[in-house]
TIMAR-784956 format. One record per residue (C-alpha): y, x, z. Coordinates in nm, 3 decimals. Each point is the difference from the previous one (the first is absolute). Layout:
- Y / X / Z
...
This chain:
- 16.018 / 16.052 / 10.493
- 0.053 / -0.318 / 0.233
- -0.341 / -0.093 / 0.063
- -0.081 / -0.379 / -0.066
- -0.145 / -0.169 / 0.277
- -0.342 / -0.200 / -0.030
- -0.046 / -0.299 / 0.182
- -0.369 / -0.041 / 0.162
- -0.121 / -0.222 / -0.266
- 0.144 / 0.252 / -0.283
- -0.183 / 0.259 / 0.139
- -0.329 / -0.170 / -0.002
- 0.041 / -0.063 / -0.377
- 0.090 / 0.341 / -0.078
- -0.337 / 0.128 / 0.188
- -0.191 / -0.267 / -0.170
- 0.114 / 0.088 / -0.313
- -0.071 / 0.382 / 0.043
- -0.379 / -0.131 / 0.123
- -0.007 / -0.237 / -0.295
- 0.063 / 0.318 / -0.241
- -0.202 / 0.217 / 0.156
- -0.309 / -0.266 / -0.060
- 0.140 / -0.043 / -0.400
- -0.026 / 0.359 / -0.014
- -0.330 / 0.068 / 0.148
- -0.168 / -0.243 / -0.201
- 0.200 / 0.136 / -0.325
- -0.145 / 0.347 / 0.068
- -0.343 / -0.123 / 0.025
- 0.008 / -0.143 / -0.337
- 0.184 / 0.247 / -0.179
- -0.153 / 0.347 / 0.129
- 0.301 / 0.207 / -0.184
- 0.285 / 0.197 / 0.133
- 0.251 / -0.252 / -0.210
- -0.135 / -0.333 / -0.212
- 0.371 / 0.015 / -0.117
- -0.048 / 0.303 / -0.246
- 0.153 / -0.134 / -0.337
- 0.267 / 0.301 / -0.070
- -0.168 / 0.264 / 0.184
- -0.003 / 0.357 / -0.179
- -0.068 / 0.249 / 0.250
- 0.073 / 0.386 / -0.130
- -0.273 / 0.121 / 0.212
- -0.389 / -0.031 / -0.117
- -0.134 / -0.247 / 0.194
- -0.334 / 0.051 / 0.128
- -0.308 / -0.205 / -0.129
- 0.068 / -0.313 / 0.273
- 0.363 / -0.011 / -0.115
- -0.063 / 0.030 / -0.394
- -0.281 / -0.340 / 0.072
- 0.289 / -0.186 / 0.136
- 0.335 / 0.161 / -0.191
- 0.179 / -0.289 / -0.181
- -0.035 / 0.040 / -0.446
- -0.334 / 0.107 / 0.080
- -0.310 / -0.224 / -0.153
- -0.223 / 0.128 / 0.224
- 0.224 / -0.046 / 0.290
- 0.020 / -0.352 / -0.102
- -0.360 / -0.103 / -0.037
- -0.081 / 0.174 / 0.350
- 0.279 / -0.179 / 0.161
- -0.114 / -0.339 / -0.144
- -0.343 / 0.161 / 0.107
- 0.110 / 0.021 / 0.350
- 0.179 / -0.278 / 0.031
- -0.288 / -0.220 / -0.110
- -0.250 / 0.157 / 0.239
- 0.294 / -0.057 / 0.249
- 0.020 / -0.387 / -0.088
- -0.349 / -0.053 / -0.055
- -0.082 / 0.161 / 0.398
- 0.098 / -0.355 / 0.165
- -0.077 / -0.186 / -0.285
- 0.336 / -0.151 / -0.033
- 0.270 / 0.069 / -0.300
- 0.352 / 0.059 / 0.054
- 0.218 / -0.281 / 0.042
- 0.083 / -0.175 / -0.295
- -0.317 / 0.132 / -0.212
- -0.353 / -0.029 / 0.001
- -0.328 / 0.211 / -0.043
- -0.141 / 0.138 / -0.307
- -0.271 / 0.246 / -0.129
- 0.206 / 0.260 / -0.118
- -0.229 / 0.124 / -0.346
- -0.082 / 0.349 / -0.055
- 0.160 / -0.010 / -0.359
- 0.185 / -0.346 / -0.091
- -0.054 / 0.087 / -0.346
- -0.386 / -0.051 / 0.035
- -0.014 / -0.370 / 0.149
- 0.165 / -0.321 / 0.015
- 0.294 / -0.028 / 0.186
- -0.014 / -0.342 / 0.223
- 0.093 / -0.346 / -0.090
- 0.317 / -0.135 / -0.131
- 0.160 / -0.233 / 0.309
- -0.304 / 0.148 / 0.241
- 0.248 / -0.023 / 0.300
- 0.068 / -0.355 / -0.050
- 0.273 / 0.010 / -0.269
- 0.271 / 0.112 / 0.229
- -0.008 / 0.347 / 0.011
- -0.032 / 0.314 / 0.237
- 0.066 / 0.357 / 0.065
- -0.173 / 0.292 / -0.050
- -0.204 / 0.079 / 0.251
- 0.096 / 0.380 / 0.042
- 0.343 / -0.154 / 0.065
- 0.038 / 0.023 / 0.353
- 0.387 / -0.064 / 0.074
- 0.053 / -0.261 / 0.284
- 0.256 / -0.147 / 0.226
- -0.076 / 0.088 / 0.393
- 0.123 / -0.312 / 0.263
- 0.152 / 0.072 / 0.287
- -0.183 / -0.050 / 0.297
- 0.157 / -0.315 / 0.190
- -0.260 / -0.128 / 0.217
- 0.084 / -0.359 / -0.137
- -0.095 / 0.089 / -0.378
- 0.194 / -0.290 / -0.147
- 0.337 / 0.146 / 0.138
- -0.018 / 0.358 / -0.192
- 0.096 / 0.218 / -0.308
- -0.166 / 0.224 / -0.256
- 0.145 / 0.302 / -0.162
- -0.031 / 0.060 / -0.386
- -0.153 / 0.294 / -0.081
- 0.323 / 0.176 / -0.229
- -0.205 / 0.334 / -0.034
- -0.238 / -0.165 / -0.200
- 0.221 / -0.253 / -0.205
- 0.083 / 0.100 / -0.343
- 0.312 / -0.099 / -0.179
- 0.218 / -0.182 / 0.250
- -0.148 / -0.337 / -0.012
- -0.223 / -0.077 / 0.265
- -0.373 / -0.209 / -0.067
- 0.023 / -0.329 / 0.108
- -0.299 / 0.124 / 0.236
- 0.203 / 0.271 / 0.170
- 0.295 / -0.162 / 0.081
- 0.102 / 0.032 / 0.373
- -0.008 / -0.292 / 0.181
- 0.155 / -0.113 / 0.328
- -0.135 / -0.321 / 0.190
- 0.149 / -0.191 / 0.304
- -0.211 / -0.301 / 0.008
- -0.303 / 0.089 / -0.227
- -0.014 / -0.063 / -0.365
- -0.029 / -0.380 / -0.056
- -0.249 / -0.164 / -0.268
- 0.226 / -0.221 / -0.193
- -0.112 / -0.268 / -0.233
- 0.314 / 0.029 / -0.332
- -0.059 / -0.358 / -0.095
- 0.082 / -0.106 / 0.380
- 0.296 / 0.286 / 0.023
- 0.369 / -0.091 / -0.020
- 0.331 / 0.157 / 0.014
- 0.316 / -0.202 / 0.201
- 0.312 / 0.113 / -0.092
- 0.270 / -0.205 / 0.255
- 0.276 / 0.006 / 0.215
- 0.311 / 0.102 / -0.171
- -0.049 / -0.155 / -0.349
- 0.068 / -0.265 / -0.200
- -0.328 / -0.148 / -0.086
- -0.291 / 0.109 / 0.279
- -0.331 / 0.085 / -0.273
- -0.355 / 0.027 / 0.097
- -0.123 / 0.231 / -0.288
- -0.381 / -0.016 / -0.053
- -0.132 / 0.326 / -0.142
- -0.091 / -0.158 / -0.320
- 0.401 / -0.053 / 0.033
- 0.108 / 0.332 / 0.068
- -0.219 / 0.173 / -0.262
- 0.219 / -0.308 / -0.286
- 0.303 / 0.178 / 0.064
- 0.147 / 0.342 / -0.229
- -0.255 / 0.314 / 0.168
- 0.127 / 0.344 / 0.021
- -0.231 / 0.314 / 0.022
- 0.137 / 0.302 / 0.193
- -0.110 / 0.324 / 0.168
- 0.087 / 0.064 / 0.352
- -0.094 / 0.186 / 0.307
- -0.049 / -0.144 / 0.358
- 0.055 / 0.212 / 0.303
- -0.031 / -0.078 / 0.382
- 0.226 / 0.098 / 0.156
- -0.203 / 0.138 / 0.253
- -0.093 / 0.259 / -0.269
- -0.030 / 0.344 / 0.201
- 0.111 / -0.108 / 0.353
- -0.265 / 0.221 / 0.135
- 0.198 / 0.294 / -0.107
- 0.332 / -0.020 / 0.148
- -0.066 / 0.288 / 0.289
- -0.263 / 0.172 / -0.153
- -0.269 / 0.016 / -0.301
- -0.248 / -0.188 / 0.129
- -0.228 / -0.155 / -0.275
- -0.174 / 0.220 / -0.270
- 0.027 / -0.139 / -0.292
- 0.261 / -0.148 / -0.250
- -0.264 / -0.307 / 0.021
- 0.093 / -0.007 / 0.394
- 0.360 / 0.096 / -0.029
- 0.098 / -0.194 / -0.290
- -0.294 / -0.247 / -0.120
- 0.213 / -0.342 / 0.092
- 0.139 / 0.062 / -0.342
- -0.141 / -0.180 / -0.337
- 0.138 / -0.075 / -0.329
- -0.111 / -0.321 / -0.235
- 0.067 / -0.183 / -0.276
- 0.107 / -0.353 / 0.108
- -0.009 / -0.346 / -0.189
- 0.205 / -0.283 / 0.111
- 0.311 / -0.219 / -0.012
- 0.362 / 0.132 / 0.129
- 0.132 / -0.198 / 0.290
- 0.355 / -0.035 / -0.192
- -0.230 / -0.266 / -0.243
- -0.149 / -0.117 / 0.302
- 0.397 / -0.055 / 0.178
- 0.123 / -0.175 / -0.359
- -0.296 / -0.283 / 0.025
- 0.130 / -0.072 / 0.371
- 0.355 / 0.095 / -0.002
- 0.172 / 0.143 / 0.350
- 0.258 / -0.065 / 0.157
- 0.364 / 0.144 / 0.102
- 0.000 / 0.211 / 0.282
- -0.429 / 0.078 / -0.045
- -0.030 / 0.401 / 0.069
- -0.302 / 0.018 / 0.144
- -0.435 / -0.045 / -0.085
- -0.247 / -0.090 / 0.234
- -0.332 / 0.104 / -0.138
- -0.326 / -0.147 / 0.159
- -0.347 / 0.143 / -0.035
- -0.319 / -0.250 / 0.029
- -0.216 / 0.259 / 0.171
- -0.112 / -0.060 / 0.430
- 0.316 / 0.209 / 0.087
- 0.254 / -0.218 / -0.196
- 0.196 / 0.324 / -0.133
- 0.386 / -0.099 / -0.045
- 0.256 / 0.214 / -0.045
- 0.372 / -0.024 / -0.115
- 0.123 / 0.116 / -0.366
- 0.364 / -0.034 / -0.133
- 0.022 / -0.201 / -0.239
- 0.185 / 0.239 / -0.205
- -0.269 / 0.206 / -0.039
- -0.250 / -0.302 / -0.097
- 0.230 / -0.078 / -0.271
- -0.005 / 0.330 / -0.118
- -0.317 / 0.115 / -0.111
- -0.282 / -0.189 / 0.272
- -0.306 / -0.120 / -0.149
- -0.215 / -0.241 / 0.127
- -0.347 / 0.156 / -0.100
- -0.370 / -0.117 / -0.118
- -0.107 / 0.301 / -0.222
- -0.078 / 0.362 / 0.091
- -0.094 / 0.287 / -0.270
- -0.128 / -0.327 / -0.259
- -0.180 / -0.181 / 0.235
- 0.052 / -0.295 / 0.281
- 0.156 / 0.167 / 0.307
- -0.310 / 0.125 / 0.228
- -0.016 / -0.202 / 0.372
- 0.145 / 0.332 / 0.158
- 0.274 / -0.039 / -0.199
- 0.085 / -0.334 / 0.046
- -0.190 / -0.215 / -0.230
- 0.135 / -0.222 / -0.157
- 0.327 / 0.078 / 0.063
- 0.219 / 0.280 / 0.128
- 0.357 / 0.050 / 0.038
- 0.108 / 0.342 / -0.160
- 0.306 / 0.189 / 0.131
- 0.058 / 0.302 / -0.213
- 0.106 / 0.280 / 0.202
- -0.061 / -0.157 / 0.304
- -0.129 / 0.048 / 0.285
- -0.388 / -0.123 / -0.023
- 0.010 / -0.238 / 0.263
- 0.251 / -0.208 / -0.150
- -0.233 / -0.054 / -0.267
- -0.165 / -0.315 / 0.144
- -0.342 / -0.049 / -0.076
- -0.161 / -0.292 / -0.074
- 0.374 / -0.197 / -0.041
- 0.005 / -0.368 / 0.057
- 0.307 / -0.066 / 0.129
- 0.405 / 0.146 / -0.138
- 0.274 / -0.191 / 0.225
- 0.325 / 0.103 / -0.092
- 0.294 / -0.019 / 0.285
- 0.337 / 0.150 / 0.053
- -0.145 / 0.281 / 0.256
- -0.289 / 0.206 / 0.064
- -0.210 / -0.143 / 0.198
- -0.128 / 0.250 / 0.288
- -0.322 / 0.014 / -0.019
- -0.279 / 0.225 / 0.190
- -0.080 / 0.211 / -0.266
- 0.438 / 0.073 / -0.020
- 0.014 / 0.030 / 0.354
- -0.246 / 0.146 / 0.202
- -0.156 / 0.117 / -0.328
- 0.110 / 0.237 / -0.261
- 0.360 / 0.088 / 0.179
- 0.122 / 0.312 / 0.127
- 0.135 / -0.022 / 0.349
- 0.264 / 0.229 / 0.037
- 0.164 / 0.180 / 0.358
- 0.284 / -0.290 / 0.083
- -0.258 / -0.283 / -0.066
- 0.090 / -0.086 / -0.319
- -0.296 / -0.018 / -0.262
- 0.016 / 0.106 / -0.387
- -0.101 / -0.288 / -0.116
- -0.052 / -0.145 / -0.387
- -0.053 / 0.350 / -0.109
- -0.138 / -0.144 / -0.319
- -0.046 / 0.299 / -0.244
- -0.205 / 0.305 / -0.055
- 0.212 / 0.301 / -0.099
- -0.077 / 0.286 / -0.188
- -0.383 / 0.155 / 0.075
- -0.184 / 0.255 / -0.166
- -0.398 / 0.167 / 0.109
- -0.242 / 0.229 / -0.181
- -0.298 / -0.082 / -0.024
- -0.160 / 0.272 / -0.138
- -0.059 / 0.258 / 0.178
- 0.030 / -0.203 / 0.302
- -0.118 / -0.010 / 0.371
- -0.414 / 0.059 / 0.055
- -0.043 / 0.149 / -0.373
- -0.081 / 0.410 / -0.111
- 0.121 / 0.187 / -0.243
- -0.307 / 0.215 / -0.145
- 0.231 / 0.317 / -0.052
- 0.325 / 0.142 / -0.143
- 0.107 / -0.127 / -0.354
- 0.130 / -0.303 / -0.160
- 0.059 / -0.318 / 0.166
- 0.200 / -0.324 / -0.142
- 0.143 / -0.114 / 0.344
- 0.009 / -0.406 / -0.063
- 0.158 / -0.357 / 0.220
- 0.135 / -0.310 / -0.019
- 0.401 / -0.079 / 0.043
- 0.172 / -0.332 / 0.054
- 0.314 / -0.164 / 0.116
- 0.056 / -0.351 / 0.129
- 0.374 / -0.023 / -0.180
- -0.054 / 0.098 / -0.344
- -0.169 / 0.237 / -0.226
- -0.106 / 0.387 / 0.118
- 0.238 / 0.209 / -0.158
- -0.167 / 0.329 / 0.053
- -0.268 / 0.190 / 0.197
- 0.019 / 0.358 / 0.103
- -0.288 / 0.222 / 0.175
- 0.067 / 0.288 / 0.190
- -0.320 / 0.210 / 0.095
- 0.206 / 0.231 / 0.278
- 0.088 / -0.267 / 0.280
- 0.304 / -0.120 / -0.181
- 0.165 / 0.313 / -0.069
- 0.007 / -0.019 / -0.383
- -0.049 / -0.324 / -0.172
- -0.111 / -0.005 / -0.361
- -0.004 / -0.376 / -0.186
- -0.315 / -0.145 / -0.073
- -0.132 / -0.212 / -0.310
- -0.029 / -0.340 / -0.011
- -0.307 / -0.152 / -0.146
- 0.057 / -0.313 / 0.050
- 0.255 / -0.222 / -0.199
- 0.258 / -0.046 / 0.287
- 0.023 / -0.423 / 0.105
- 0.275 / -0.216 / 0.246
- -0.217 / 0.010 / 0.338
- -0.313 / 0.193 / -0.129
- -0.177 / 0.300 / 0.050
- -0.003 / 0.288 / -0.208
- -0.250 / 0.278 / -0.040
- 0.137 / 0.392 / 0.019
- -0.169 / 0.324 / -0.087
- 0.106 / 0.375 / 0.057
- -0.181 / 0.321 / -0.140
- -0.063 / 0.223 / 0.243
- -0.127 / 0.355 / 0.081
- -0.148 / 0.055 / 0.287
- 0.016 / 0.386 / 0.124
- -0.289 / -0.083 / 0.234
- 0.259 / 0.075 / 0.310
- 0.099 / -0.275 / 0.250
- 0.264 / -0.296 / -0.134
- 0.130 / -0.269 / 0.069
- 0.042 / -0.270 / -0.274
- 0.280 / -0.347 / 0.032
- 0.166 / -0.211 / -0.213
- 0.329 / -0.238 / -0.025
- 0.073 / -0.285 / -0.170
- 0.358 / -0.125 / -0.118
- 0.035 / -0.327 / -0.132
- 0.233 / -0.134 / -0.285
- 0.276 / -0.067 / 0.323
- 0.062 / 0.347 / 0.062
- -0.258 / 0.003 / 0.347
- -0.158 / 0.274 / 0.071
- -0.320 / -0.012 / 0.217
- 0.080 / 0.199 / 0.320
- -0.172 / 0.217 / 0.215
- -0.148 / -0.097 / 0.378
- 0.278 / 0.118 / 0.151
- 0.256 / -0.146 / -0.223
- -0.133 / -0.337 / 0.031
- -0.010 / 0.005 / 0.410
- 0.349 / 0.120 / -0.004
- 0.121 / -0.293 / -0.217
- -0.259 / -0.238 / 0.152
- -0.037 / 0.098 / 0.376
- -0.330 / -0.012 / 0.230
- 0.188 / -0.232 / 0.276
- -0.185 / -0.275 / 0.176
- -0.341 / -0.075 / 0.133
- -0.161 / 0.070 / -0.370
- 0.228 / 0.188 / -0.166
- 0.065 / -0.026 / -0.390
- -0.348 / -0.061 / -0.111
- 0.003 / -0.183 / -0.341
- 0.144 / 0.136 / -0.302
- -0.093 / 0.327 / 0.009
- 0.073 / 0.204 / -0.353
- -0.003 / 0.330 / 0.092
- -0.070 / 0.258 / -0.209
- -0.415 / 0.107 / 0.105
- -0.099 / 0.329 / -0.008
- -0.352 / 0.157 / -0.079
- -0.104 / 0.342 / 0.107
- -0.259 / 0.210 / -0.213
- -0.108 / 0.273 / 0.201
- -0.190 / 0.314 / -0.116
- -0.317 / -0.102 / -0.041
- 0.117 / -0.320 / -0.216
- -0.019 / -0.289 / 0.313
- 0.278 / -0.243 / -0.049
- 0.150 / -0.183 / 0.329
- 0.319 / -0.213 / 0.125
- 0.244 / 0.215 / 0.148
- 0.364 / -0.041 / 0.103
- 0.261 / 0.242 / -0.219
């Protein structure tokens, strides 16, 4: 395999991500003293010892013990998990009153026994960083708003929606500045779509580097978005003949800008102000964000304030020096917007440990930026044999699906893989196949848009690791 050449900055970023993941795993282990906190669906064939029995999935005794230890770990430093509030645990909740309704202020909080959290890439400047979604801890195929991955270039601005506006100008018949109230008067749509950063997995080109699926694939999240279609706004402003590109600009300190083909904007672009049934969160672009189903995450401009229509792309920093792939002849692979078909097994995945041979339900996520997921196959022998997986959620356009596959593990070493096929007939490639297509030339190689098949190795002791296969 040709080796991708990372520059010094990329190598430093990868080293920092390895360190950040290690700190996150250490904190998780301290809070969750079981071998594997994700034990649903585990039915080992060997009789468990007392300790394994206490933590076995489906055991009420195990659940109570885990809850007790989790509570003790949380109370040790006096701090609840993010998004939770600590309350006393009743010995028997049927014998005493619970806490009053709306005692948390009326918005709600999650259980103190749920500890999922994003971990942040440790940049020296905390305003320019990103955080990773814990895909191994999410249920279904929608991401909780509080766990949606983040990518910021100039911090998270605080914007008063009453003072915010969206200006649409350039090659239009009628330049207009829309207030938030104006935009909400237009007919709205609500759709489920994923967003994936094109740098998702950039650490994994040369060798298995990060240990968990949160590290290797955590720049992916799926939400239900509400807003107005750009095509609706375009009818209000009118478009000049020859218009072909749109510059989208954000209101953050980085003044993030990207050039978007007008064809895409008219096809399905949304100007969104709602996320999972409430106002979009500040870290996701409050009060207004551009949503481009299937395009790389950097194009989904947050804190959207301006759309300029033109007959050519604007060649901004984020599409020239960044988010491009420099080739050996000095030319760059540019405007490679689409996120192609991809999948990953989230259970079992890196840093988990199966308690013993027996029946398990392999589970994961699949997605494609080119439409619907057509099917998912699973292999338990490193790709030698493939079997069709069950699709557990309704395949929707440009939306993740949850898949599962029943598996009886014999206790011998195994390598688990999944591969996605989308409705265009595209099949998720292996890493060698992907490098053969993309190449790995230039100072940086092709570090973006890694959608190769992911492999998890199961050792005889049940431990799960990130491997190449």
